[in-house]
Structures are given as structure tokens and as C-alpha cells.
N, C-alpha and C positions, 0 to 999 in steps of 0.2 A: 504493500500500500504506500510505502514511502520511498520507493525506488526513484532515484534521481533527485530527491529532496535533500536540502542542506539544513541541518539542525545544529544550532549552537546550544550546548549544555553548559550552563554556568554552575560551578560548584563553589560554595562558600564554607567558612570555617565552623562547621557543626558536626556533631557525632554522627548524624545521619548521612554524612558524605560517603560512607561505605556503600549505602544503597544506590548511589548514583552510578557505580560501576555496573550494577545489574541493569539499570535503565539504559546506559550507553550500549551494553550488549544487545538488549532488545531492539534498539533503534538500528544498530548495524545489521542484525539478522533480517530486518525487513527492507534492507536496501538503502537506508539513509546514509548520507555522507555526514559524519558527526565530528564537530569541532568542539573540544572541551576547553573552556577557559576557567582557570582556578584563581581564587584570591590567594594571597600569601598565607593567610591563616588556614586555608583549606589544605595546604600542603603538610600541615601538622597532623592531619587526620588520615590522609591517603596520598600515596605517591603519584606524581604525574605519569610515571612510567606505566602504571596500571591502565590508565586511560589511553596512553599511546599504543599499548599492546592490543587493546580492544578495538580502537578506532582506526589504527594505522595512520593517524594524523598526529602531528606534534602538538602537545598540550601547551596552551598559551597561558602565560602568567604575568609577564612584564610588558607594559605598554611600550617601553623604550628599549626592548631587547635588540641589540645591534646585529643579531643573527637573522632578524626578519628580512624578507625580501624588501626591495626599495619601496614598494607600494605601502601606503599607510594601512597597517594590518587591520585595525579596528574598523576603519571605514570600508575596506574591501570586504571584510566578513559581513558587515552590516548590509552591504549591497546584495550579496548573494544568498543570505539566509532566508529560508522559508518559514522558520519558526525559531523562537528562543525560549528555552525553559531554564529557570534558575531553581535548582533542587540539590541540596537544601538552600533556602533563602533565610539568612539570619536577620534578626531585627535591625542590625546595623546596615546591611545592604538594602533592606526594604526602605529604611529611612533615606538612604542616599538616592535610591531610584525615585522615591516619591518627590524629592526636592531637586532633582536634576543635577546632583553632585556626581562628577565623573573624574575620579582620582585614581583609578586603576584600569587594567585592561578590560575587566568585566563590565564595570559601570560605563566606561567610555564606549565600548562596543554596543551595549544596549541602547545608549543614547543615540547612536548612529543608525539604529535599525528601524525600519518601517514595517517589518513583518509582525505577525501575532506574537505576543509575549506572554508567557505563563510563569507565574510565581508560586512556588510551593514552600510556604513558611515552615520552619522547624526551629523550635526554641523551647525554653522553660515555660510552663503554664503562666506564671506571673508575668513574664515578659510578653507572652502572646496576648494575654488579656488586658495588658496595660493600655489605657485609653490612647496614649501616643501611638503605640503600634497599630491599634485598631484604626485610628485616624489615618495613619500612613497607608494602610492597606486600602482604605476607602479612596484615598487619593490615587493610588495605582489603578483602581477600578474606574475612577473618573477619567483617567487618561487612556482608558481602553485596554488595560492589561487584565488578563484572567488570573485572579487570585484563587488558588485552590484552598478549600477549607482544610485546616489542619485536622489530623486524626486525633482521637483521644485514647488514652491508655497509660501504661507505665512508662515513664520517661527515664532516660539514662541517669538523670540526677537523683532519682528515687521518688520524685513526685508522681502523682497520678492525676491526669487531666488532659486538657487540649494542648497541642503543641507538637505532636509527632508528625513527621513527614509521611504523607500517604505512600503506600507501597508502589514500587516501580510499575507494576501492571496498570494501576489506576492512573498514574501520571502519563503513561504511554497512551492511554485513551484520550487524554487532553491534547496530546500532540497530534494524534490522528484527526481529532476534531478541528484542530487549528489549520492543518494544511494537506491532509491526505486527499480530500475531494473538493471540487468546486462547490460553492454554496448556491447551487441552482434550485434548491428547494427552500431557501430562506423565506420565512413568512407563511409557509404552507403548514396546515394541520393534517396529520396523517394518523389514521386509526388502523392498527394491525392486530389480527388475531393469530394465536399460535398454540401449539401443543394439543394434547388430547383432552377429552372430557371423561369424567367418571360417572357412571350411572349406578346409583346405589341399589343393591339387592337386599341387604340387611346390615346390621352394624359392623360386620367384618368382611363383607364381600361387595364387589362392584364389577360392572362391565366396562371395559375400556378398549383401547387399540394400541398399536405399537408406536405411535407418534412420539418423538422426543422433543419437538418444538424447534429443532435447529434451524429449519428454513425460515420460519416466522421470526425467530430471534435475529437471524442475519439481516432480514429485510428491515426490521425495526432499527437495528444498529446502523445500517448504511443510510437509512432515511435521516437519522439524527446527525450522522457525520456530514451529510450533504445540506444540513441547515434546517431541517424540518422540526416542527414541534410534534413529538411522537407519543401516542398512547398505545401501549401494548396490553391487550386483554389476553391473558395467558392461562391455559389449563396447567395442572401440576406437572412440573418438569424438574430435572436435576440441574438445569442450566443456571449459570450466574446471570442475573438481570443485566441487559445491555446498559452501558453508561449513557447518561443524558436522556433517558427514556422513562416516562411515567408508566409503571407496571400496575395493572389491575388484576389481581389473582382471582381465579374462579375455579369451580370444581365441575359442576354439571352443565349439560347443554342449556338448561333453563337459566342458570347463572350467567352463562356467556351471552345468551340471547338478551337478557335484561341489561347487562353491562354494555353491550354493543348498541342496542336500540337507544339507550339513554344518552349515548355520546355521538352517534353517527351523524346527526344533523350538522354539527359543528365542523366535521371533517371535510377537507377538500379532496382527500383521497382515502378510500377504504380498501385495504388489502386483507382479504380473508383467507389466511393460510392455515388456520386451525383444522384439525381432524375431529370434527364434531360427531358424536354418536348419532346415528339415524334413528335408533330405537332405545327405549329405556323400559325397565320392568314396570308393568302397569300398577302394581302395588309394592310397597316397600315394607318389609317385615320389621317390626320394632325390636324383635328378639332374633338372635342367631337361629337360622333354619337348621334344625338338627339333621344329621345324616340318617338315611333310612336304607332298607334293603332294595327298594324299588327305585325307579327313575324319578328325577325331579324335573318338573316342567315349569318354565317361566313364561307367563303371558306378557308380551311386549306391546308397547304403543309408540307411535311416532313422536319424535322430539320436535321442538320448534325449528322451522326452516329459516335460519338466520339470513342466508344469502337471498332467499326468495323475498323476505321482508325488505332487505336493503334495496333489491332491484325494483320492487314495487313502490318504494318511497324515496327513490333517488332524486335528490334535488338538482335543479339546473346548475350545470358546471361541475357537479361532483363526479369524480371518476371512481368506478367500482371494479375491482379486480378479484376474481375468485380463483380457487385452485381445484384441480381435478386429478385424482390419483386413480388410475385404472389398471386392470390386468389383461384387458382385451378391448379391441375396437376403440383405442384411446381417442383418436381424432374425431370419430363419429359421435361418441358419447360426450366428448368435451364441447363440440360444436352445438350439440343439442342443449347442453347445460347453458352455454352462452346465451342462446336465444330464449330458453324457457325462463331463466332467472333474470333476464334483462340486465346483463352486466356488460361492461365495456371490453373486458379482457379476461381470458381464462389461461392460467398457467398449468399445463398438463404434463404429467409424466406417467411412465409405466413401471409399476412396482417390480416387474420381472426383469427389467433391464439392469444389468450390473453397473453399479456406480450411482444408481438412483434409489429413491425410496426412503423408508424410515431409518433413522439412526446413523446414516452415513454422513461423512464430512463433505461429500461431493453430491452433485445432482446433474441429471440430464433432463432438460425440459423443452417443451414446445410452447411458444407464446402465441396464443390464438386471439385474433380480433375478427371483426366482421368480414374484412376483406383480405386478411393476410395470416399466414402461418410462418413463424420464425423458429426454426429448430436450432437449439444451442448445443455445442459440443460439451463433453464432460468438463465441468468446472467446479471449483470450490463453491460452497453455498454462499459465501460472501460475494464471490464474483457473479454467481447467478443472480443474487439480489440486486447488484449494481446494474446488470443488463436488463433485468425486469423494470427497474426504475427508469432507465433510459427510454424504454418503450412506453412506459406510462406517461412520462413527461411529453414525449413526442406526440402521442395520441390525445393527450389531454388538451393540447392546443387546438385540436379540431372540434372540441365540444362547443 
């Protein structure tokens, strides 16, 4: 996602500096060109050689290092950077950045940058909660910088409270949000459904399906990274919620129906990727059904038709995308669904095709609209999500 992007990682003098090595490694693994700038105090906590080994770039510390090329280093880096992150950011560096003080390589470079800037505070709780520090962070936000909320927990000094630097995985998501994708969905509201539903039989049993929610979660994540305001209505999964997405947890098809219907009118785009049960037990036993020698018969009834409701109540300008998982006659069945449910697009796949279906990290889909079928090659689910969104935006312009 970050291939070809230039990221500046600023490291200041805090105990959390050791986590910055893991962040640098994550960035390099995704193809980013990472330049690390350390303050003098940061070198007391972690050696520049560590970052040089990880990034294959010389670690910068001194604004007036005579070994620099003739170009003014801080200005040149500022020109080519796609994003800057300072992690950890001490109270001292936060104060400098808030007031335009540029007295070392890091603060000078940041002052010369026009790209997105992310600040990850890390300090003692009392320092973090000090009104001066809070005011400085508000100033950074006022100037357009993204200030990541500090985590809470046990601190190196022995105190317990706010002030911990968030984990590298979380900070990595902020970098992705800053520069991985164009913000072509900025201002749009997107409603996504994902995962399975569970239909209760008795207090210990339920009927469900094999959906893991991976495809829907990828769609929600990429929508957010492209600038959309995203609500994800999700059945129960083992997945970590996507960053920058509002998650509404549900269990049954009825729960999902109510959650979607109550939110759908506000959405510019609705993408229904959930695997909703078509049937549920007609009656739910209040006690565990005991095992017997004979067969057990469950009388089933239809669940609410969420996609049908959305198609029937689609407002002008709203784009509706459904999913179709088939085991035979995929195109015919999906086209019939497109027409019957009054949707703008169906994303279809065949469960029997290797690399597609439930639980995989890849997918093979065909995107179907009224006049076109676009078959995609095998891709990661994040890549599939990105391609689906490209088609949605292209077709939404025609509404």
C-alpha cells in the first residue's frame, strides 16, 4: 500500500523509542522509503545504527552535518515526503512544533514539510495531562496535524494512566490513512455490512454459516482510508475492528436488519457484504433441547430481506451494492438478484473456485452492473475492495 511513498519517522528522547524500530520495519515491509530523523536525546535510548539497518537509509540527527550532500537536507526531505510521523513525541518536541521552534534536524524538517503530519505523544501521565501540553496538542490540531490519542496503562516510570505511545500497528494505520490512497471518497457516508448472523435455537445452540467477515472488513477499511465516513454493521467475527470505522455489532438477521434500516437513509453508498441467514428457527426454546433417541426437527421461517428492503427504499443518488456467493450458475443467479433486488451492482463469486470464498485472504470476483461484467483476477481482499470501490465511484457518477 505504501510502495513508492517516502515516510519521515521522527524519533525523540523517550523510553518508547524502542517501539519505533518495529514501526520502521512495518513501513519498509510495505514498500515505503523510510527516512529516520532522531533528536540527540533519542540516541540515548536507541542507536541510529538500528534504524539504518532496517531502512537502508542513513539516520539523520545533525542539521549541520558536513557529510550531507550539498543540497539542504531538511528542505529536500520536506519536499519529497508523503507523510511525517513523530513517534514517540515528547512534551518538549510537541511544545517546539506547536510554536514553530526549529532548532534541530527534526523540528527544522517538519517545519519545511507540507505533507500530512502525525504526532504520537509519549510521556509521564502528569506531563501528558498538564494543561500546557494539552494546549500545545490542540495547537498542533489547529495547524492541521493529526495528534494520536495516547494509550493508557502502566508506564515505565511506574505510574498508571494516559501517556503510553500507541502500538506500532495502530500508528501504521494512521500513516496508511494519511497517504496510502487518494481521498476520493472524502465527505461520503458509507454503510457496510459484514460477517455472519447467528440464529438462535436454544440457549446453547444456533444456526450460522462459514463467513469470517474478511471481505466486508476490507471494504470498510479501504473506504475509510480513501476518506469516507464509514459505519460497519458486523455479525460476530474474530477480526480486529478496522481503524477509523464506527462498528455496530449485531448477532441475528433481525438485529442486522434493524441496524441497517435505521442508518441506511443517511448513507451515500451501501455495500452489503454480510452473509445473512435466509432462515431462522420458527420458535426458540428457553431451555436447552435435550438429546433424544429419535431425530430432531427444526421448523424454519424466512428472515428479513435486508437487500430487498434497501432496493425498494433506495433514495435518489444513493448507490447500492450487494454480494452474491454461488456454487453454480453464478452469473445467471447474480444477474437475477441485481434486477429483483433493484441494486446498482452485484459482486459475485463462486464458492468452489480456489482462492475465493469464506475464510481466505484472497478472492476472485465478478463485478456485475446492468450493462457490464468485470471479472477480476485473484487478488488480496484489500485489493478486491479497492477495485470494487473504483467501480462504485465510476458508476455512481451516472446516477
